[in-house]
C-alpha positions in Angstrom: -49.6 -106.0 17.9 -50.5 -102.5 19.5 -48.5 -99.4 19.2 -46.3 -98.4 22.1 -45.3 -94.8 22.4 -41.9 -95.2 23.3 -40.2 -92.5 25.6 -37.6 -90.2 24.8 -34.2 -90.6 26.0 -34.9 -87.4 28.5 -38.1 -89.1 29.6 -35.7 -92.4 30.2 -33.2 -90.4 31.9 -35.7 -89.0 34.4 -37.1 -92.4 35.0 -33.5 -93.2 36.0 -32.9 -90.3 38.4 -36.5 -91.0 39.9 -35.8 -94.4 40.5 -32.4 -93.9 42.3 -33.9 -91.4 44.8 -35.9 -94.5 45.4 -33.3 -96.4 45.8 -34.3 -98.8 42.8 -32.3 -97.9 39.7 -33.1 -101.0 38.0 -34.2 -101.6 34.4 -37.3 -103.2 35.6 -38.0 -100.0 37.8 -37.3 -98.0 34.8 -39.4 -99.6 32.1 -42.3 -99.4 34.8 -41.7 -96.0 34.9 -41.9 -95.3 31.3 -45.0 -97.2 31.1 -43.7 -100.6 28.9 -41.8 -103.5 29.3 -38.6 -104.2 30.4 -38.1 -105.9 26.9 -39.2 -103.0 24.6 -37.0 -100.5 26.7 -34.0 -102.8 26.1 -34.8 -102.8 22.5 -35.4 -99.0 22.1 -32.2 -98.2 24.2 -30.4 -100.6 21.9 -31.9 -98.5 18.7 -30.8 -95.4 20.6 -27.0 -96.8 20.6 -27.2 -97.5 24.5 -28.4 -99.6 27.4 -29.8 -99.1 30.7 -26.7 -99.9 32.5 -24.9 -97.3 30.2 -27.4 -94.9 31.0 -27.3 -95.5 34.8 -23.7 -95.3 34.7 -23.5 -91.6 32.8 -26.3 -90.5 35.2 -24.5 -91.6 38.5 -21.0 -90.2 37.1 -22.8 -86.7 36.5 -24.6 -86.5 39.6 -21.4 -87.9 41.3 -19.6 -84.7 39.9 -22.2 -82.2 41.0 -22.2 -83.6 44.6 -18.5 -83.8 45.0 -18.0 -80.0 44.1 -21.5 -78.4 45.2 -21.6 -80.3 48.5 -19.7 -81.2 51.7 -21.2 -84.8 51.5 -18.9 -87.5 52.7 -18.2 -90.3 49.9 -20.2 -93.1 51.9 -23.5 -90.5 51.8 -22.6 -90.0 47.9 -22.4 -93.7 47.4 -25.3 -94.5 49.2 -27.3 -91.6 47.3 -26.6 -93.2 44.0 -27.1 -97.0 44.9 -23.9 -98.1 45.6 -23.5 -100.6 48.0 -20.3 -98.8 49.8 -17.9 -96.2 49.1 -15.3 -98.5 48.0 -17.5 -99.5 45.2 -18.5 -95.9 44.2 -14.6 -95.0 44.0 -13.8 -97.9 42.0 -16.4 -97.0 39.7 -15.8 -93.2 39.6 -12.3 -94.0 39.1 -12.7 -96.2 36.5 -15.1 -93.8 34.5 -13.3 -90.5 35.4 -9.5 -91.8 35.5 -9.5 -90.0 38.8 -10.3 -90.8 42.3 -13.5 -88.9 43.6 -11.5 -87.2 46.4 -9.0 -85.8 43.8 -11.7 -85.0 41.4 -13.3 -83.0 44.4 -9.9 -81.3 45.4 -9.2 -80.2 41.7 -12.7 -79.0 40.9 -13.0 -76.9 44.2 -9.4 -75.5 43.4 -10.5 -74.6 39.7 -13.6 -72.9 41.3 -11.5 -70.9 43.7 -9.2 -70.1 40.9 -12.3 -68.6 39.0 -13.4 -66.6 42.0 -10.1 -64.9 42.4 -10.0 -64.1 38.9 -13.4 -62.8 38.8 -12.5 -60.5 41.9 -9.3 -59.5 39.9 -11.0 -58.5 36.8 -14.0 -56.4 38.8 -11.4 -54.8 40.4 -9.7 -53.7 37.2 -13.1 -52.9 35.8 -13.8 -50.5 38.7 
């Protein structure tokens, strides 16, 4: 049996992100990008205490959070970008993982962002 160089957690995440961009975030595409077999990737991730589906869900929610706050993209566009079939399936998945609907999350985060900006302006005014 030949020795296989196993990818780091960071390399696997990068492969998943790249495959999301291409619309093919599957275990097979990630394994191909990492230059290892599908089964080897499954075993490797299992030893790391995770799975492809868990990493994919984590990456999707992280990217979704960033897009919800830092862009004005519609939910359907975010869903498409993340490989969901529609906005409804994206919303259900997001709510299951984050315990809040994506629209509510966006409103909360934008309100926090505005409050921090107001606080910086007040603090700066005091410093002058």
